[in-house]
C-alpha positions in Angstrom: -234.6 29.6 50.0 -231.4 29.8 52.5 -231.7 29.3 56.3 -230.0 31.8 58.4 -229.3 30.8 61.9 -227.0 32.6 64.3 -223.6 31.0 64.2 -223.6 29.8 67.4 -226.8 28.1 67.2 -226.0 26.6 63.6 -222.9 25.3 65.1 -224.6 23.7 67.9 -227.0 22.1 65.4 -224.3 20.8 63.2 -222.5 19.2 66.1 -225.9 17.6 67.0 -226.8 16.1 63.7 -223.4 15.6 62.2 -222.2 11.7 62.9 -218.5 11.1 63.3 -216.8 9.0 60.6 -213.4 7.5 60.7 -212.8 7.2 56.7 -212.0 10.4 55.6 -212.6 11.7 52.1 -211.4 15.2 50.4 -214.5 17.0 49.7 -214.1 20.4 47.7 -217.2 22.9 48.3 -217.8 25.9 46.2 -220.4 28.5 47.5 -220.3 32.6 47.1 -222.7 32.3 50.3 -220.1 32.3 52.9 -222.3 31.3 56.0 -223.9 28.5 53.9 -220.3 27.6 52.7 -219.2 27.7 56.5 -222.1 25.6 57.9 -221.9 23.0 54.8 -218.0 22.5 55.5 -218.3 22.5 59.4 -221.3 19.8 59.0 -219.0 17.8 56.9 -216.1 18.1 58.6 -217.6 17.1 61.7 -219.0 14.1 59.9 -215.5 13.0 59.2 -214.5 14.4 55.8 -211.7 16.7 55.0 -213.0 19.6 53.6 -211.7 22.5 51.6 -214.1 25.6 50.7 -213.8 28.4 48.4 -216.2 31.3 47.3 -214.0 32.1 44.3 -214.9 29.7 41.5 -211.6 30.6 39.3 -209.4 29.9 42.4 -211.4 26.8 43.2 -211.0 25.3 40.1 -207.3 25.8 39.9 -207.2 24.4 43.5 -209.4 21.1 42.3 -206.9 20.7 39.5 -204.2 20.3 42.0 -205.6 18.4 45.0 -208.1 16.2 43.1 -210.8 16.0 45.7 -213.0 12.9 46.0 -216.1 14.9 45.8 -217.0 18.6 44.6 -219.9 20.4 46.0 -220.8 23.1 43.5 -223.2 26.0 44.0 -225.0 26.9 40.7 -225.6 30.4 41.1 -222.1 32.4 41.3 -221.2 36.0 40.4 -218.8 35.4 37.6 -219.5 32.1 36.1 -222.6 29.8 37.1 -222.3 26.1 38.2 -223.0 24.8 34.9 -219.9 26.6 33.3 -217.6 25.5 36.2 -218.9 21.8 35.9 -218.3 21.9 32.0 -214.8 23.1 32.4 -214.0 20.7 35.3 -215.2 17.5 32.8 -213.3 18.7 30.1 -209.9 18.4 32.1 -208.4 14.8 32.4 -207.4 15.6 35.9 -210.9 16.3 37.1 -213.2 14.5 34.5 -213.9 11.5 37.0 -214.3 13.6 40.0 -218.1 13.3 41.2 -220.1 16.7 41.3 -223.2 17.4 43.2 -224.8 20.7 42.6 -226.0 23.0 45.4 -228.9 25.0 44.2 -232.1 26.7 45.3 -233.4 26.4 41.7 -235.8 23.3 41.6 -236.9 22.9 37.9 -236.4 19.6 36.3 -234.8 21.5 33.2 -231.8 22.8 35.5 -231.4 19.3 36.8 -231.3 17.4 33.6 -228.8 20.2 32.4 -226.6 19.5 35.4 -226.8 15.8 35.0 -226.2 16.0 31.2 -223.0 18.3 32.3 -221.8 15.0 34.3 -223.3 16.3 37.6 -224.1 13.1 39.8 -226.7 14.5 41.9 -228.6 17.9 43.4 -229.0 19.1 46.7 -231.7 21.7 46.9 -231.4 24.7 49.4 -231.8 25.2 52.0 -229.7 22.2 53.0 -231.4 19.5 55.1 -228.0 18.0 56.4 -228.8 14.4 57.0 -229.9 14.1 53.5 -226.8 16.1 52.5 -224.8 13.5 54.3 -226.6 10.6 53.1 -226.3 11.6 49.2 -222.7 12.4 50.1 -221.8 9.1 51.3 -224.0 7.6 48.6 -222.2 9.5 46.0 -218.8 8.6 47.4 -219.7 5.0 47.6 -220.8 5.0 43.9 -217.6 7.1 42.9 -215.5 4.5 44.8 -217.1 1.5 43.6 -216.7 3.1 39.8 -213.2 3.6 40.6 -212.6 0.0 41.8 -214.6 -1.1 38.7 -212.4 1.0 36.6 -209.3 -0.3 38.0 -210.6 -4.0 37.8 -211.2 -3.2 34.2 -208.0 -1.9 33.8 -206.2 -4.6 35.3 -208.5 -7.2 33.3 -207.8 -5.3 30.2 -204.0 -5.4 31.1 -204.2 -9.0 31.9 -206.0 -9.8 28.6 -203.5 -7.7 26.7 -200.8 -9.4 28.4 -202.3 -12.9 27.7 -203.0 -11.7 24.1 -199.2 -10.9 23.9 -197.9 -13.8 25.6 -200.1 -16.1 23.1 -198.7 -14.2 20.0 -195.2 -14.4 21.5 -195.7 -18.4 22.0 -197.0 -18.6 18.5 -194.1 -16.3 17.3 -191.7 -18.9 19.3 -193.2 -21.8 18.1 -193.1 -20.6 14.6 -189.6 -19.4 15.2 -188.8 -23.0 17.0 -190.4 -24.6 13.7 -188.1 -22.7 11.7 -184.9 -23.5 13.5 -185.8 -27.0 13.6 -186.5 -27.2 10.0 -183.4 -25.7 9.1 -181.1 -27.0 11.6 -178.1 -29.3 10.4 -178.9 -31.8 13.1 -181.8 -34.3 13.1 -184.7 -33.0 15.2 -187.7 -34.9 16.2 -190.7 -33.5 18.5 -192.7 -36.0 20.4 -195.7 -35.7 22.6 -195.9 -37.0 26.0 -197.0 -40.6 25.0 -193.6 -40.7 22.8 -195.6 -40.2 19.5 -193.9 -38.4 16.5 -195.6 -34.7 16.0 -192.9 -33.2 14.0 -189.6 -34.1 12.3 -187.2 -32.2 10.1 -185.8 -33.0 6.6 -182.4 -34.2 8.5 -184.3 -36.6 10.8 -185.9 -37.8 7.5 -182.8 -38.6 6.1 -181.3 -40.1 9.6 -184.3 -42.7 10.0 -184.5 -43.2 6.2 -188.3 -42.5 6.5 -190.5 -39.7 5.2 -192.4 -37.2 7.4 -195.5 -38.6 6.5 -194.4 -42.2 7.6 -193.2 -41.1 11.1 -195.6 -38.7 12.1 -198.0 -40.4 14.7 -195.7 -43.6 15.1 -194.1 -44.3 18.4 -190.3 -43.8 18.3 -189.8 -46.1 21.2 -186.4 -44.5 22.6 -185.9 -44.1 26.1 -185.5 -40.6 27.1 -183.3 -39.0 29.6 -184.1 -35.3 29.7 -181.3 -32.6 29.5 -178.6 -35.2 29.1 -176.6 -36.5 26.0 -177.3 -40.2 25.6 -175.5 -42.3 23.1 -177.3 -45.2 21.3 -177.9 -47.2 18.5 -180.8 -47.0 16.2 -182.1 -49.0 13.3 -181.8 -47.0 10.1 -183.0 -49.5 7.7 -183.8 -53.4 7.8 -179.9 -54.1 8.0 -178.2 -50.8 8.9 -177.5 -49.8 12.7 -176.0 -46.4 13.2 -174.6 -44.6 16.4 -176.2 -41.5 17.5 -175.9 -38.7 20.0 -179.4 -37.9 21.4 -180.5 -35.0 23.8 -184.0 -34.5 25.0 -185.4 -31.5 26.4 -189.1 -30.4 27.4 -190.8 -27.8 25.2 -194.3 -26.5 24.5 -195.8 -27.7 21.1 -198.9 -26.2 20.2 -199.8 -25.1 23.4 -199.2 -28.7 24.9 -195.9 -30.1 26.6 -194.0 -32.2 24.4 -190.2 -33.1 24.0 -187.7 -32.1 21.3 -185.0 -34.6 20.5 -181.9 -33.7 18.8 -180.0 -36.5 17.1 -176.4 -36.2 15.8 -175.1 -39.3 13.7 -171.7 -39.9 15.1 -171.1 -43.5 13.0 -168.4 -41.8 11.3 -166.9 -40.3 14.2 -167.1 -43.8 16.1 -165.4 -45.5 13.0 -163.0 -42.6 12.9 -162.4 -43.1 17.1 -162.0 -46.8 16.4 -159.3 -46.0 13.5 -157.6 -43.6 15.8 -157.5 -46.4 18.5 -156.0 -49.0 16.3 -153.9 -46.0 14.7 -152.7 -45.4 18.2 -152.2 -49.2 19.4 -150.2 -49.6 16.0 -148.3 -46.5 16.8 -147.5 -47.8 20.2 -146.7 -51.1 19.3 -144.7 -50.0 15.8 -141.3 -51.6 15.5 -140.0 -47.7 14.4 -139.9 -44.6 16.7 -142.6 -42.0 16.1 -142.2 -38.5 17.1 -145.0 -35.8 16.1 -144.0 -32.1 16.6 -145.9 -28.9 16.1 -144.7 -26.4 13.5 -142.2 -25.1 16.1 -140.4 -28.5 16.1 -141.6 -29.0 19.8 -142.5 -32.7 20.6 -146.3 -33.2 21.0 -146.0 -37.3 21.0 -143.6 -39.9 21.0 -144.4 -43.8 21.2 -143.0 -46.6 23.1 -140.5 -47.3 20.6 -138.9 -43.8 21.0 -138.5 -44.6 24.9 -137.1 -47.8 24.3 -134.6 -46.5 21.6 -133.7 -43.3 23.2 -133.9 -44.0 26.8 -136.1 -41.0 27.5 -139.7 -41.2 28.9 -142.4 -39.5 27.3 -142.7 -36.9 30.2 -139.1 -36.1 29.8 -139.1 -34.7 25.9 -142.9 -33.5 25.7 -142.7 -29.8 25.0 -139.2 -30.1 24.0 -137.2 -29.8 20.9 -135.8 -33.4 19.3 -132.4 -31.5 19.6 -132.4 -33.3 23.0 -130.8 -36.4 21.0 -128.1 -34.4 19.3 -124.7 -36.0 19.6 -122.7 -33.5 17.6 -121.9 -36.1 15.0 -124.6 -35.1 12.4 -123.5 -31.7 10.5 -125.6 -28.7 10.9 -126.0 -28.3 7.4 -127.9 -31.7 7.2 -130.5 -29.9 10.0 -130.7 -27.1 8.0 -131.3 -29.0 4.6 -133.9 -31.2 6.6 -136.1 -28.1 7.8 -135.9 -26.2 4.5 -137.3 -29.4 3.0 -140.0 -30.4 5.3 -140.9 -26.5 5.8 -141.6 -26.6 1.9 -144.1 -29.4 2.6 -142.1 -32.2 1.2 -140.7 -35.2 2.8 -137.1 -35.5 4.0 -135.4 -38.7 4.4 -132.1 -39.2 6.1 -129.8 -40.5 8.9 -128.8 -39.0 12.3 -126.1 -40.1 14.7 -127.9 -39.3 17.8 -127.4 -39.9 21.6 -129.3 -41.9 23.9 -130.1 -40.6 27.5 -127.4 -42.7 29.0 -124.8 -40.8 26.5 -124.7 -44.1 24.1 -124.3 -43.1 20.3 -126.9 -44.8 17.9 -127.7 -44.4 14.2 -131.2 -43.7 13.0 -132.7 -43.7 9.5 -135.7 -41.2 9.7 -138.6 -40.1 7.2 -140.0 -36.9 8.1 -143.0 -35.6 6.8 -145.2 -32.4 7.1 -148.8 -32.9 8.2 -151.5 -30.5 6.5 -155.0 -29.4 8.0 -158.1 -29.1 5.5 -156.7 -25.7 3.9 -153.5 -27.0 3.2 -151.4 -25.3 5.8 -148.7 -27.3 7.5 -149.7 -28.1 11.4 -147.4 -30.7 12.4 -144.5 -32.9 11.5 -144.2 -36.8 12.1 -140.8 -38.6 12.0 -140.7 -42.2 11.4 -137.4 -43.8 12.6 -135.7 -47.0 12.4 -132.8 -47.9 14.9 -130.0 -49.1 12.3 -127.2 -49.1 14.6 -127.0 -52.8 14.4 -127.1 -52.5 10.5 -124.3 -49.7 10.7 -122.0 -51.8 12.6 -122.6 -54.8 10.1 -122.0 -52.5 7.1 -118.8 -51.4 8.8 -118.0 -55.4 9.5 -118.9 -55.9 5.6 -116.6 -52.9 4.6 -114.0 -54.3 6.9 -114.5 -57.7 5.4 -114.6 -56.6 2.0 -110.8 -55.0 2.6 -109.3 -57.4 5.1 -109.0 -61.0 5.4 -111.0 -62.4 8.2 -108.7 -64.6 9.6 -105.4 -62.8 9.3 -107.0 -59.2 9.7 -104.5 -58.0 7.0 -105.6 -56.7 3.5 -107.2 -59.3 1.3 -106.3 -59.6 -2.4 -108.7 -57.0 -3.8 -107.8 -54.4 -1.3 -104.2 -55.1 -1.6 -104.7 -54.7 -5.4 -106.4 -51.4 -5.1 -103.3 -50.0 -2.9 -100.5 -51.2 -5.1 -102.3 -49.4 -8.1 -101.9 -46.1 -6.0 -98.5 -47.1 -4.9 -97.4 -47.9 -8.4 -98.8 -44.5 -9.6 -96.8 -42.6 -7.0 -93.6 -44.7 -7.7 -94.4 -43.7 -11.3 -94.7 -39.9 -10.3 -91.7 -39.8 -8.0 -89.6 -42.1 -10.3 -88.6 -44.6 -7.7 -88.8 -48.5 -7.6 -91.4 -50.8 -6.0 -90.8 -54.3 -5.0 -93.5 -57.0 -5.2 -93.1 -60.3 -3.2 -95.4 -63.5 -3.6 -94.9 -65.6 -0.6 -96.3 -69.4 -0.6 -96.0 -71.4 2.4 -94.6 -74.7 1.9 -96.2 -77.6 3.4 -99.3 -75.9 4.7 -101.5 -78.3 2.7 -100.2 -81.0 4.6 -101.0 -79.4 7.8 -104.4 -78.8 6.9 -105.1 -82.3 5.6 -103.4 -84.0 8.8 -104.3 -81.7 11.7 -107.2 -79.9 10.3 -108.6 -76.7 9.3 -108.2 -75.4 13.1 -104.5 -75.7 13.0 -104.3 -74.4 9.6 -106.2 -71.1 10.7 -104.1 -70.8 13.6 -101.0 -71.3 11.6 -101.8 -68.7 9.0 -102.5 -66.5 11.7 -99.3 -66.8 13.7 -97.3 -66.7 10.2 -98.9 -63.3 9.6 -97.9 -61.9 12.9 -94.3 -63.3 12.3 -94.0 -61.6 9.0 -95.6 -58.3 10.0 -92.9 -58.1 12.9 -90.2 -58.2 9.8 -91.7 -55.3 7.9 -91.9 -51.5 8.2 -95.2 -49.7 8.7 -94.9 -48.6 5.2 -94.6 -52.0 3.9 -97.8 -53.8 2.8 -98.7 -57.3 4.0 -101.9 -59.1 2.3 -103.2 -62.6 2.0 -104.2 -63.5 -1.5 -106.1 -66.6 -0.1 -105.1 -70.0 1.1 -101.7 -70.0 2.1 -100.5 -67.5 -0.3 -99.2 -63.8 0.7 -98.2 -60.9 -1.0 -95.7 -58.2 0.2 -95.2 -54.7 -1.4 -92.0 -52.6 -0.5 -93.2 -49.3 -1.9 -89.6 -47.7 -2.2 -86.6 -49.6 -3.2 -83.2 -48.6 -3.6 -81.7 -51.8 -4.5 -82.3 -55.3 -5.1 -80.3 -56.1 -1.7 -82.9 -54.5 0.3 -85.5 -57.1 -1.1 -83.0 -59.7 -0.6 -82.9 -58.9 3.2 -86.4 -58.6 3.5 -87.1 -62.0 1.9 -84.4 -63.5 4.0 -85.9 -62.4 7.1 -89.4 -63.7 6.0 -87.8 -67.2 5.1 -85.7 -67.2 8.3 -88.6 -66.5 10.6 -91.0 -68.7 8.9 -88.6 -71.7 9.3 -88.9 -71.5 13.0 -91.1 -74.1 14.7 -94.8 -73.0 15.2 -96.6 -74.4 18.6 -100.2 -74.7 17.7 -102.3 -76.1 20.1 -99.2 -78.0 21.7 -98.1 -79.3 18.4 -94.7 -78.5 17.0 -95.1 -77.6 13.3 -92.4 -76.7 10.6 -93.1 -75.0 7.5 -91.1 -72.7 5.2 -91.8 -70.3 2.4 -91.2 -70.0 -1.2 -91.0 -66.4 -2.5 -91.3 -64.8 -5.9 -89.9 -61.1 -6.4 -90.6 -58.5 -9.1 -89.6 -55.0 -9.4 -91.3 -52.0 -10.8 -90.8 -50.5 -13.5 -88.1 -52.8 -14.0 -89.8 -55.8 -14.7 -93.1 -54.4 -15.8 -95.5 -51.5 -16.1 -98.6 -53.0 -15.4 -100.0 -54.8 -12.4 -101.1 -57.6 -13.9 -97.9 -58.2 -15.6 -96.1 -57.9 -12.2 -98.5 -60.3 -10.5 -97.8 -62.8 -13.0 -93.9 -62.2 -13.2 -94.0 -62.5 -9.0 -96.1 -65.7 -9.5 -93.7 -67.2 -12.0 -90.6 -66.3 -9.9 -92.3 -68.0 -6.9 -93.0 -71.0 -8.7 -89.4 -71.2 -9.8 -88.5 -71.0 -6.0 -90.9 -74.3 -5.4 -89.1 -75.8 -8.3 -85.6 -75.3 -7.0 -86.7 -76.9 -3.8 -88.6 -74.5 -1.9 -87.4 -72.6 1.2 -86.0 -69.9 -0.9 -86.7 -66.9 -3.0 -85.9 -65.9 -6.7 -86.1 -62.7 -8.6 -88.3 -62.6 -11.7 -86.2 -63.1 -14.9 -87.4 -62.7 -18.4 -86.4 -66.2 -19.4 -89.0 -67.7 -16.9 -91.9 -66.8 -19.4 -90.0 -68.6 -22.3 -89.7 -71.7 -20.1 -92.9 -71.5 -18.7 -94.4 -71.3 -22.0 -92.1 -73.7 -23.8 -92.5 -76.5 -21.4 -96.0 -76.3 -20.8 -97.5 -79.6 -21.1 -101.1 -78.2 -20.7 -100.8 -75.7 -23.5 -99.2 -77.8 -25.9 -102.0 -80.6 -25.6 -104.7 -78.3 -25.3 -106.3 -78.4 -28.5 -105.6 -82.1 -28.7 -107.6 -82.5 -25.5 -110.9 -81.0 -26.9 -110.7 -83.2 -30.2 -109.6 -86.0 -27.9 -112.6 -85.5 -25.9 -110.5 -85.1 -22.6 -112.7 -82.1 -21.2 -115.7 -83.3 -19.1 -118.5 -81.1 -17.8 -119.6 -82.1 -14.3 -122.7 -80.7 -12.4 -122.7 -80.1 -8.5 -126.4 -79.8 -7.2 -127.5 -76.9 -5.4 -130.1 -77.9 -2.6 -133.0 -76.2 -0.8 -131.5 -76.9 2.6 -134.8 -76.9 4.2 -136.6 -79.3 1.8 -133.8 -81.3 0.5 -135.0 -80.5 -3.0 -132.6 -79.8 -6.0 -133.1 -76.5 -7.3 -130.2 -76.1 -9.7 -126.7 -76.9 -10.3 -123.4 -75.5 -11.2 -121.4 -76.7 -14.1 -117.6 -77.3 -13.8 -115.2 -78.4 -16.4 -112.7 -80.9 -15.6 -109.4 -82.2 -17.7 -108.8 -85.7 -17.7 -105.6 -86.5 -19.4 -104.0 -90.1 -19.7 -100.5 -89.0 -18.5 -101.4 -86.2 -16.3 -104.4 -87.6 -14.8 -107.4 -85.3 -13.6 -106.6 -81.6 -14.0 -108.5 -79.1 -12.1 -109.6 -75.6 -13.7 -107.5 -73.4 -11.4 -104.3 -75.1 -12.8 -105.2 -74.7 -16.5 -107.8 -71.6 -16.8 -104.9 -69.1 -15.9 -102.7 -70.5 -18.9 -105.5 -70.5 -21.3 -106.5 -67.0 -20.5 -103.0 -65.9 -20.8 -102.7 -67.4 -24.2 -106.2 -66.4 -25.4 -107.2 -69.9 -25.7 -109.9 -69.6 -23.2 -112.6 -68.4 -25.9 -112.3 -71.6 -27.5 -112.7 -73.7 -24.2 -115.7 -71.7 -23.3 -117.3 -72.0 -26.8 -117.0 -75.9 -26.4 -118.5 -75.4 -22.5 -121.4 -73.6 -23.7 -122.5 -75.9 -26.4 -122.2 -79.1 -24.2 -124.2 -77.4 -21.2 -127.0 -76.4 -23.8 -126.9 -79.8 -25.2 -127.5 -81.4 -21.7 -130.5 -79.0 -21.0 -132.0 -80.1 -23.8 -131.9 -83.6 -22.9 -132.9 -83.0 -19.4 -136.0 -80.9 -20.5 -137.8 -84.4 -20.5 -137.2 -84.7 -16.7 -137.4 -81.2 -15.2 -136.4 -77.4 -16.0 -133.3 -76.8 -13.9 -131.4 -73.6 -13.7 -127.6 -74.4 -14.8 -125.1 -71.7 -13.7 -121.9 -71.6 -15.7 -118.5 -69.4 -14.9 -117.2 -67.4 -18.0 -114.0 -65.6 -18.0 -113.6 -61.8 -18.4 -112.3 -62.1 -22.0 -115.7 -63.6 -23.0 -117.7 -60.8 -21.7 -115.4 -58.6 -23.9 -116.4 -60.7 -26.6 -118.7 -58.8 -29.1 -120.1 -61.8 -30.5 -121.1 -63.5 -27.0 -124.6 -62.6 -26.6 -125.3 -63.7 -30.5 -123.5 -66.7 -29.8 -125.4 -67.9 -27.1 -128.5 -66.9 -28.6 -127.8 -69.1 -31.7 -127.0 -71.9 -29.6 -130.2 -72.0 -27.7 -132.2 -71.3 -30.9 -130.5 -74.1 -33.0 -131.5 -76.7 -29.8 -134.9 -74.9 -29.6 -135.0 -74.9 -25.8 -138.3 -74.5 -24.2 -136.4 -71.6 -22.2 -133.0 -70.7 -21.7 -132.2 -72.0 -18.0 -129.0 -70.6 -18.0 -127.4 -68.2 -15.2 -123.8 -66.7 -15.6 -121.9 -66.5 -12.3 -119.8 -63.2 -12.3 -116.8 -62.7 -9.4 -117.0 -59.2 -7.9 -113.5 -58.2 -9.1 -115.0 -58.4 -12.7 -117.4 -55.6 -11.8 -114.6 -53.4 -10.4 -112.2 -54.2 -13.5 -114.8 -53.6 -16.0 -116.8 -50.7 -15.1 -116.7 -48.9 -18.6 -118.7 -51.6 -20.3 -120.3 -53.8 -17.7 -123.8 -52.1 -17.7 -123.9 -52.7 -21.5 -123.1 -56.4 -21.0 -125.8 -57.0 -18.2 -128.5 -55.3 -20.7 -127.5 -57.3 -23.6 -127.6 -60.8 -21.8 -130.7 -59.8 -19.9 -132.3 -59.3 -23.2 -132.0 -63.0 -23.9 -133.4 -64.0 -20.4 -130.1 -65.3 -19.0 -129.8 -64.5 -15.2 -126.8 -63.3 -13.1 -125.4 -64.8 -10.1 -122.6 -62.8 -8.0 -120.2 -65.6 -6.9 -117.6 -65.8 -4.2 -119.6 -63.0 -2.4 -117.7 -61.9 1.0 -114.4 -63.1 0.0 -112.7 -60.0 -1.0 -113.9 -56.4 -2.1 -117.8 -56.9 -0.9 -119.9 -54.0 -1.9 -123.6 -53.9 -0.8 -124.1 -51.3 -3.8 -123.0 -53.7 -6.2 -126.4 -55.9 -5.3 -128.8 -53.1 -5.9 -126.9 -51.7 -8.8 -126.8 -54.7 -11.3 -129.9 -57.1 -11.8 -128.6 -60.0 -9.8 -131.1 -62.7 -9.4 -128.8 -65.0 -7.3 -125.8 -64.6 -4.9 -123.5 -67.4 -3.5 -121.6 -66.8 -0.2 -117.9 -67.6 -0.2 -116.8 -70.9 1.1 -113.9 -69.3 3.2 -116.9 -67.8 5.5 -119.1 -71.0 5.4 -116.1 -73.0 6.6 -115.4 -71.3 9.5 -119.2 -72.3 10.7 -120.5 -72.7 13.4 -117.3 -71.5 15.6 -116.7 -68.2 13.9 -119.2 -65.7 15.4 -117.9 -63.0 13.4 -118.5 -64.7 10.1 -121.9 -65.6 11.4 -122.5 -62.0 11.5 -121.5 -61.3 8.0 -123.4 -64.1 6.7 -126.7 -63.1 8.5 -126.2 -59.6 7.3 -125.4 -60.5 3.6 -128.9 -62.8 3.8 -130.6 -59.8 5.2 -129.4 -57.6 2.2 -130.4 -59.9 -0.3 -133.9 -60.8 1.1 -134.5 -57.1 0.8 -133.5 -57.1 -2.9 -135.1 -60.4 -3.4 -132.1 -62.1 -4.3 -131.5 -65.9 -3.6 -128.8 -66.6 -1.5 -126.8 -69.9 -1.5 -124.3 -70.9 0.5 -120.7 -72.7 -1.1 -118.6 -75.1 0.4 -121.0 -77.0 2.8 -119.0 -80.0 4.3 -120.7 -81.0 7.5 -124.1 -81.1 9.1 -122.8 -78.4 11.7 -122.5 -75.9 8.9 -125.7 -76.8 7.3 -127.6 -76.3 10.7 -125.8 -73.0 11.3 -126.8 -71.9 7.8 -130.5 -72.7 8.5 -130.6 -70.8 11.9 -129.1 -67.9 9.8 -131.8 -68.3 7.3 -129.8 -69.4 4.3 -132.2 -71.1 2.0 -129.8 -72.9 -0.7 -126.5 -74.9 -0.2 -123.8 -76.5 -2.4 -120.9 -78.7 -1.3 -119.7 -82.1 -0.7 -122.0 -82.6 2.3 -124.9 -83.0 -0.4 -122.8 -84.2 -3.3 -119.7 -84.0 -5.4 -119.7 -82.7 -8.9 -121.4 -85.3 -10.9 -121.3 -86.4 -14.7 -124.2 -85.5 -16.7 -125.6 -89.0 -16.3 -124.9 -89.3 -12.8 -126.4 -86.1 -12.2 -129.8 -87.1 -13.8 -129.7 -90.5 -11.6 -129.3 -88.1 -8.6 -131.9 -85.9 -9.8 -134.5 -88.5 -10.4 -133.8 -90.2 -6.9 -134.0 -86.7 -5.1 -137.5 -86.0 -7.2 -139.0 -89.2 -6.1 
């Protein structure tokens, strides 16, 4: 039953009973009774609520879905659809299902109330409305709704937090699983420690690193000081006797929901070893006696060592990034550079020489070995050049070449170079059909000057005599020193004998004038022998012999003159030669003697070998030296007979000496012996007959033999080597000296010519030559003996130059076999 009050009175009543409220909720009221709707709305509005009213249920449902009020007051009995149906519709909507609904009804049955509550209504207010009750129920309903919403929010937040925690836990589990997988499969050694330093986990690489199993290590305290988030380098004990160097990094992690540390280890033992090797390599490079240059593939310099700076004059900073062409002098041919690059770019080594230029403009020579550097896949990444400054060696080679061709004292061609030049001149003369004149000149009385005043006077006399003779000759004429006081002149084109007479007279007259040597007035003269090509002979040897015979004829005729060769000089020489007449009788009469000159280790004084020399002692002629009789025997083919006797005698002596000591004996054989096809068999038979323990023979060969017998010399060496006989290159440095001969032939020994030794210690040029010879011989493992040592000053100089062996009158004159054994015994004791 509705209460109907006049409007003005109802408003007054509402104003009295409606309390004011600061908090405002939105309340939607639906009632088809306008008066009732207005009164309720007015009351609730006055009570501080926001109120929306509507009599049309359908319109109300649409607005409720849009406004979503905090509370709905819904009349049950309405014309179109009742409140129950409207409630059911609102509860089905997701937007409105949570809005609390209070039914307004005149119905008071329990069934209606239950039905409404079952449909989702929160309360009932029975008409007529008692406004204080309405306000109380509205407030209670809103509080319950607000609390419910708050609970829902809390539940939602709690659910969200629970979900987040669950997801975080799942993520952490996944992360830990992933971390374990990473640790297990990582190529570094990984160890997990708890906060007390005990091992919780380690991977297989860590087991290998520590040389312990997982079971052995888990639970153990590792005992390593940790510095978090920092790479540390430390040594750890891998086994009882092995320390290794590792890099370690420690980071904090979560492990099985607890704080822990993850340790990463890298074994850098090999790296440290490599670093040490690189340091050694760097120091070796910086201290290397050779220049070292490393370039990239384009050829730009990336590294040079200290020796490079010293040799080139450039500092590292000046050449890094530049091409080595900064050293080019222009004297190395471009084709050499092209060949170099072609070789190394194909991955091969290149060896060669450069004629480079230092920073100061000075030229120098380098011997270089350039090699490519490859990476792990075989690609060239760099080039390395190792270079040796060979400027001094080149200068010494030039000096040796000069010495090989020119006499060291007079600076004119020596015997071998002169003979080489004469060969060419004779060939030209033959082609062009003209005559060539040859003169042999011997300085009379030179020996007396040398013996009375000394070698220094003699040397200076030779120099001045050479200068005088050169002054009388044309530039096309050849003047050479054959050795000692003998000279040789070649006049390439001769029109008549008269020309040769004029030249010979000039030489005689200019040499007759007094020489002033070291303030001493000295007189000499000259004996000259002249022969003409092709009139007197076609072969050079024949012409030399002819000139020699003519020169001896000049001496026999009183010296200070010249003689032309004449055919009957041969007859007279042979017919009157007492040497040749008595030779065969000399062997049967036991006139020939073998003497031995010791070869001494000049540092220890010990005898190491000896040279066998032959002497002829004739009762009428006295002692005859080999240089007097050997040439005659060679000319007449009798030399082989003498050398057979020499070989037999030496082998007999060697057999006898075996009871004392095994000594190497060197012998000199003629070139005719080398051409003897039976020589090797003969020596083999002689040594076999005497049953020598070993064949301690060494054959000395003069360098001119090598040049004159090129065709068959190789086979000679091979044959003689086959019977274990050694070779010695004799008189090295006296004439046509060629370094190539030392490496080409199997020489075990080398003897420096006495002409070089006798000038020591005053002649610095000869010192350098001897030093160069010793240096080359050492490289080739050849033993060097200096011949003709006559003074302590010479000995001391040779010691300083590094020569180990010496021979000469300073130690001993040549000794008979008996005296040699006595000398050897004393030396040994």
